[in-house]
Each structure stands twice: as structure tokens, then as C-alpha cells.
C-alpha positions as CSV (number, residue, x, y, z in Angstrom):
1,M,102.9,252.2,299.0
2,P,100.3,252.3,296.1
3,F,98.5,255.5,295.3
4,K,95.1,255.4,296.6
5,H,92.3,257.7,295.4
6,T,88.9,258.0,297.0
7,S,86.4,260.0,295.0
8,I,83.4,261.9,296.3
9,K,80.0,260.5,295.3
10,K,77.6,262.9,293.5
11,V,74.6,263.2,295.8
12,N,71.5,265.0,294.7
13,H,68.4,265.8,296.7
14,G,65.1,265.9,294.8
15,N,61.3,266.0,295.0
16,L,58.9,264.2,292.7
17,L,55.1,264.4,292.4
18,H,53.4,261.0,292.2
19,T,50.0,259.4,292.4
20,L,49.5,256.5,294.8
21,V,46.6,254.3,294.0
22,R,45.2,252.5,297.1
23,E,42.2,250.4,297.8
24,K,39.8,251.7,300.3
25,E,36.6,250.2,301.6
26,I,33.7,252.6,301.2
27,E,30.2,251.5,302.4
28,G,31.2,247.8,302.3
29,E,32.7,248.0,298.8
30,T,36.3,248.3,297.8
31,E,37.2,251.2,295.6
32,E,40.5,252.5,294.3
33,V,41.5,255.9,295.6
34,E,44.2,258.2,294.2
35,I,46.4,260.1,296.5
36,E,48.6,262.9,295.2
37,V,51.9,262.8,297.1
38,V,55.3,264.5,297.1
39,I,58.3,262.2,297.3
40,D,61.4,263.6,298.9
41,F,64.4,261.5,297.9
42,T,68.2,261.5,297.9
43,Y,70.1,260.1,294.8
44,E,73.7,258.9,294.9
45,S,75.4,258.3,291.6
46,A,77.3,255.1,290.9
47,E,80.9,255.2,292.0
48,R,83.9,253.2,290.9
49,G,86.0,252.1,293.8
50,S,89.6,253.2,293.9
51,R,92.3,251.3,292.0
52,E,96.0,250.9,292.4
53,R,97.7,253.2,290.0
54,K,100.1,250.9,288.1
55,T,98.3,247.5,288.3
56,G,94.7,248.6,288.3
57,L,94.1,246.3,291.4
58,Q,90.8,247.1,292.9
59,L,91.3,248.6,296.4
60,E,87.7,249.6,297.2
61,P,84.4,248.1,295.9
62,D,82.4,249.7,293.2
63,W,79.1,251.2,294.4
64,P,75.9,251.1,292.4
65,E,73.6,254.2,292.1
66,N,71.2,254.4,294.9
67,I,67.9,256.2,295.8
68,E,66.8,256.7,299.4
69,I,63.3,257.9,300.1
70,N,63.4,260.5,302.8
71,F,59.7,260.9,303.2
72,V,56.3,261.0,301.3
73,K,53.7,263.7,302.1
74,D,50.2,264.2,300.9
75,E,48.8,267.5,299.6
76,N,48.2,268.6,303.1
77,E,51.8,268.0,304.1
78,N,50.8,264.9,306.2
79,M,53.5,262.1,306.2
80,I,52.3,259.1,304.4
81,A,53.3,255.5,305.4
82,I,54.1,253.5,302.3
83,T,54.2,249.7,301.7
84,E,57.2,247.8,300.5
85,K,55.4,247.4,297.1
86,E,54.8,251.2,296.9
87,T,58.4,251.8,297.9
88,N,59.7,249.7,295.0
89,V,57.4,251.5,292.5
90,I,58.4,254.9,293.9
91,I,62.1,254.1,293.7
92,E,61.7,253.0,290.1
93,K,59.8,256.3,289.4
94,C,62.7,258.3,291.0
95,F,65.3,256.4,288.8
96,E,63.2,257.2,285.7
97,H,63.1,260.9,286.8
98,I,66.9,261.0,287.2
99,R,67.4,259.3,283.8
100,D,65.1,261.9,282.2
101,L,67.0,264.7,283.8
102,K,70.3,263.3,282.6
103,T,68.9,262.9,279.1
104,Q,67.6,266.4,279.1
105,S,70.8,267.8,280.4
106,K,72.7,266.1,277.5
107,I,70.2,267.4,275.0
108,D,70.5,271.0,276.4
109,F,74.3,270.7,276.4
110,Y,74.3,269.6,272.8
111,D,71.8,272.3,271.7
112,S,73.9,275.0,273.4
113,R,77.0,273.9,271.5
114,N,75.1,274.2,268.3
115,D,73.7,277.7,268.8
């Protein structure tokens, strides 16, 4: 029987401040309104599926990194419903945030080794 290893995904929970821009009709005219929101999200890192030890045969699929939005709240802690378009923008902002954190972590690690 081949050796099988299943790794545990790295899951991180985070919050991100974001500004939603929405159109609102005010006195018969459409204006853009900015809404400051807090995005609560869960990030799962990419994971390589398990492989057979000797042959490298793939036993489980590879999984891409993923972000799930748990909720979005305004400054008064009210839940905000978001559109599909807003969801896509927010997910991209969350990925940017994660990439920035990873980059900063590498810089901090490098700096600490050179102290």
C-alpha cells in the first residue's frame, strides 16, 4: 500500500477596512456615496494534494488559495449586503492584503537575520 500524506491547510482569519462606492438617488439625482466597511474574511493557503512516495503519482487534487467573505459591516456594526461585483472587488482586495502581509513578513524576517 502506498504511503499517503494529507497535509493541514493553513487557515487565517482576518479583517480589512474598505470603502464601498455606491450610487444613491438623492433628490432625483444620482450621486456616488462612500461607505466605510469592515470585511471579515477567512483565507486558506494553496495546498498540494498528497502524492505516492515512490512514484509521485497524485493521490489527491491540488487546491488553490481561497478567500471566503464571512460578513461585511458598516461603521455602526450593521451587516451590509454586497453585490457580486462588490464581492469580486473585495476578494481581490483581501488577496492583495494577504500578499502584502506575506511580503512584509519576508522583509521582517530578512531584517531580523541581519541585525
